[in-house]
C-alpha positions as CSV (number, residue, x, y, z in Angstrom):
1,X,42.3,4.1,-1.5
2,X,41.4,3.8,-4.9
3,X,41.7,0.0,-6.4
4,X,41.5,-0.8,-10.4
5,X,40.7,-4.3,-11.8
6,X,39.1,-5.5,-14.8
7,X,36.6,-9.0,-15.1
8,X,35.6,-9.9,-18.1
9,X,32.2,-11.0,-16.1
10,X,31.2,-7.4,-17.4
11,X,28.6,-6.3,-19.2
12,X,29.7,-3.3,-21.1
13,X,26.7,-1.5,-22.2
14,X,25.3,-1.6,-18.6
15,X,27.9,-0.2,-17.4
16,X,27.7,2.4,-20.0
17,X,24.0,2.7,-19.8
18,X,24.5,3.7,-16.0
19,X,27.3,5.6,-16.0
20,X,25.1,8.4,-18.3
21,X,22.7,8.7,-15.2
22,X,25.5,9.3,-12.9
23,X,24.6,12.6,-12.0
24,X,21.1,12.2,-11.1
25,X,22.2,9.5,-8.6
26,X,21.1,11.4,-5.6
27,X,18.4,13.2,-6.8
28,X,15.3,11.6,-5.3
29,X,13.0,13.0,-8.0
30,X,15.7,11.0,-10.4
31,X,15.4,7.8,-12.4
32,X,16.5,6.3,-9.3
33,X,13.6,7.9,-6.9
34,X,13.0,3.7,-6.8
35,X,16.1,3.4,-5.0
36,X,15.4,6.2,-2.9
37,X,12.3,5.3,-1.5
38,X,13.1,1.5,-0.9
39,X,16.5,1.9,0.8
40,X,14.9,2.6,4.2
41,X,12.8,-0.9,3.7
42,X,16.3,-2.6,2.5
43,X,18.4,-1.3,5.3
44,X,16.1,-2.1,8.1
45,X,16.0,-6.0,6.5
46,X,19.9,-6.4,6.6
47,X,19.9,-4.6,10.6
48,X,17.5,-6.7,11.8
49,X,19.1,-9.8,10.3
50,X,22.6,-9.1,11.7
51,X,21.6,-7.7,14.6
52,X,22.6,-4.4,13.7
53,X,25.4,-3.0,11.6
54,X,27.2,-0.9,14.4
55,X,31.2,-2.3,14.2
56,X,30.1,-4.5,11.6
57,X,32.5,-4.5,8.6
58,X,30.5,-4.2,5.6
59,X,31.2,-4.3,1.7
60,X,28.0,-3.4,-0.6
61,X,29.0,-5.0,-4.9
62,X,27.4,-3.0,-7.3
63,X,27.1,0.2,-4.7
64,X,26.5,2.2,-7.4
65,X,26.2,5.8,-6.5
66,X,26.5,5.2,-2.7
67,X,22.9,5.0,-1.2
68,X,22.7,2.0,0.0
69,X,26.6,2.2,0.6
70,X,26.4,5.6,2.8
71,X,23.0,4.7,4.8
72,X,24.6,1.6,6.4
73,X,27.9,3.9,6.8
74,X,25.8,6.2,8.7
75,X,24.1,3.2,10.6
76,X,27.8,2.7,12.1
77,X,29.2,0.1,9.3
78,X,32.9,0.1,8.5
79,X,31.7,0.2,4.8
80,X,33.4,-0.4,1.6
81,X,32.0,0.2,-2.0
82,X,32.4,-1.7,-5.3
83,X,31.4,-0.8,-8.6
84,X,32.8,-1.1,-12.4
85,X,30.9,2.2,-13.5
86,X,33.5,4.8,-13.1
87,X,32.0,7.5,-13.3
88,X,29.2,6.0,-10.4
89,X,32.5,5.9,-7.7
90,X,32.8,9.3,-8.6
91,X,29.4,10.3,-7.5
92,X,29.4,8.6,-4.5
93,X,32.7,10.0,-3.4
94,X,31.9,13.5,-4.1
95,X,28.5,12.6,-1.9
96,X,30.5,11.4,0.7
97,X,32.8,14.3,1.0
98,X,29.8,16.3,1.1
99,X,27.7,14.2,4.1
100,X,30.4,13.4,6.3
101,X,29.6,9.7,5.6
102,X,32.5,8.4,4.9
103,X,32.9,5.0,2.5
104,X,35.3,3.2,1.1
105,X,34.8,3.1,-2.7
106,X,36.8,1.1,-5.4
107,X,36.5,0.7,-8.8
108,X,36.9,-3.1,-8.3
109,X,35.2,-6.3,-9.3
110,X,33.4,-8.6,-7.2
111,X,35.7,-11.2,-8.3
112,X,39.2,-9.6,-7.8
113,X,38.3,-8.3,-4.3
114,X,37.5,-12.0,-3.3
115,X,40.7,-13.2,-4.9
116,X,42.7,-10.3,-2.6
117,X,39.9,-10.0,0.5
118,X,38.6,-13.6,1.1
119,X,36.8,-13.7,4.7
120,X,37.5,-9.9,5.7
121,X,33.8,-8.7,5.8
122,X,30.7,-9.4,8.5
123,X,28.0,-8.3,6.1
124,X,28.3,-8.2,1.8
125,X,25.3,-7.0,0.2
126,X,24.4,-7.2,-3.7
127,X,21.2,-5.2,-4.3
128,X,19.6,-5.0,-7.6
129,X,22.8,-6.0,-9.7
130,X,23.3,-9.7,-10.7
131,X,20.5,-9.1,-13.5
132,X,23.4,-6.8,-14.8
133,X,26.0,-9.2,-15.2
134,X,26.6,-12.0,-18.0
135,X,27.6,-14.5,-14.7
136,X,25.8,-14.2,-11.9
137,X,27.0,-17.3,-10.4
138,X,30.7,-16.0,-10.4
139,X,28.9,-12.9,-8.6
140,X,27.5,-15.2,-5.8
141,X,30.7,-17.8,-5.7
142,X,31.9,-14.2,-4.8
143,X,30.0,-12.8,-2.4
144,X,30.8,-16.2,-0.2
145,X,34.5,-16.0,-0.6
146,X,34.4,-12.2,1.0
147,X,31.9,-12.5,3.9
148,X,33.4,-14.4,7.5
149,X,32.1,-17.5,8.4
150,X,28.6,-17.2,9.9
151,X,28.8,-13.8,8.3
152,X,25.4,-12.9,6.0
153,X,25.8,-11.8,2.7
154,X,22.3,-10.3,1.2
155,X,21.0,-10.3,-2.4
156,X,17.8,-8.7,-4.4
157,X,17.1,-9.1,-7.7
158,X,14.0,-9.6,-10.0
159,X,12.1,-12.7,-10.8
160,X,11.3,-14.3,-14.1
161,X,8.2,-14.7,-15.3
162,X,5.3,-12.7,-17.2
163,X,3.7,-11.2,-14.1
164,X,7.9,-10.2,-13.7
165,X,7.5,-8.9,-17.7
166,X,4.9,-7.0,-17.0
167,X,5.2,-5.5,-13.9
168,X,9.3,-4.5,-14.1
169,X,9.3,-3.8,-17.6
170,X,6.5,-2.8,-19.3
171,X,4.6,-1.1,-16.8
172,X,7.8,0.4,-14.6
173,X,9.8,1.6,-17.7
174,X,7.1,1.8,-20.5
175,X,4.0,2.7,-18.6
176,X,4.5,4.3,-15.3
177,X,8.1,5.8,-16.5
178,X,9.7,4.5,-13.0
179,X,13.1,3.9,-14.3
180,X,14.1,4.4,-17.9
181,X,13.7,2.4,-20.4
182,X,15.9,-0.1,-21.4
183,X,17.1,-0.7,-17.3
184,X,16.5,-4.4,-17.5
185,X,16.4,-7.1,-19.8
186,X,14.0,-10.1,-19.0
187,X,16.1,-12.7,-20.3
188,X,18.8,-11.7,-17.1
189,X,16.0,-11.7,-14.5
190,X,16.5,-14.8,-11.8
191,X,14.2,-17.1,-10.5
192,X,14.1,-17.8,-6.7
193,X,15.1,-21.5,-7.2
194,X,18.2,-20.5,-9.3
195,X,19.5,-17.8,-7.1
196,X,19.1,-20.3,-4.0
197,X,20.4,-23.2,-6.1
198,X,23.2,-20.8,-7.0
199,X,23.8,-19.7,-3.1
200,X,23.7,-23.5,-2.1
201,X,26.8,-24.4,-4.2
202,X,28.2,-21.4,-2.9
203,X,28.1,-22.4,0.4
204,X,25.5,-19.9,1.5
205,X,22.5,-21.2,3.7
206,X,19.3,-19.0,2.3
207,X,17.6,-17.9,5.7
208,X,14.5,-16.2,4.7
209,X,12.9,-14.9,0.9
210,X,11.5,-11.5,0.9
211,X,8.9,-10.0,-1.6
212,X,9.4,-6.2,-2.4
213,X,6.1,-4.9,-3.8
214,X,4.5,-1.1,-5.7
215,X,1.7,0.2,-4.7
216,X,1.4,3.0,-7.9
217,X,-1.8,4.5,-6.5
218,X,-0.2,4.6,-2.6
219,X,2.7,5.6,-4.5
220,X,4.0,2.6,-1.5
221,X,6.7,0.1,-1.1
222,X,6.6,-3.2,1.3
223,X,8.3,-5.9,2.2
224,X,5.6,-9.3,2.1
225,X,5.7,-12.6,1.4
226,X,4.8,-11.6,-2.8
227,X,7.8,-12.5,-4.3
228,X,6.6,-12.9,-7.8
229,X,8.6,-9.8,-9.1
230,X,11.2,-8.1,-7.0
231,X,12.5,-9.9,-3.6
232,X,15.2,-10.4,-1.7
233,X,16.8,-12.8,0.0
234,X,19.4,-13.0,3.2
235,X,21.1,-16.0,3.0
236,X,24.0,-16.6,5.9
237,X,28.0,-18.7,5.3
238,X,28.6,-21.8,6.8
239,X,31.1,-23.0,8.8
């Protein structure tokens, strides 16, 4: 089923940016190489908190080409992936057909999804997405509405400080060419305290903050306690 909705909480320039790259989502040597590299870490972290995804109903917000969505479905979850970049969703659907891993992809905003499917999901993921929307707090509230009481919501985004500017923008975009130039806007980065404030206001209890670091010499990513640049936040809906 394909549902189409739009919302005000969208930056069309951000949608266009990822749409232009859509055909390369599943090329592990493309601009999306970092996402392929960190995906096993993200998936393992999610499974660790949830006790495994087998049989769980999962929503992946800002799913893009479906890298995380497919991996969660492969782990046994019933996955719905939503995005507002139609070209990326077309690539995601095509890859799902090729791989045989079933994911329900929909063109719909998080806010509209929350209005139509409140408290329907055991797990909600929102990874590398909050820094690309005008009102990240609105997305956080939608996540809290979508997850069942006691369910899990997982976020990942970028911290806002001088180090993150140097590492995530200057280093990753202009020196190492890990991601396309212009991928990120420093003003849109979110401090962990800000994100935790939004999750707390939405009725989500933060349970773990983890850093995600990259070593350019070894070309190795790792989860650790250094949340100064990239970080992940696990939360659980109260009640």
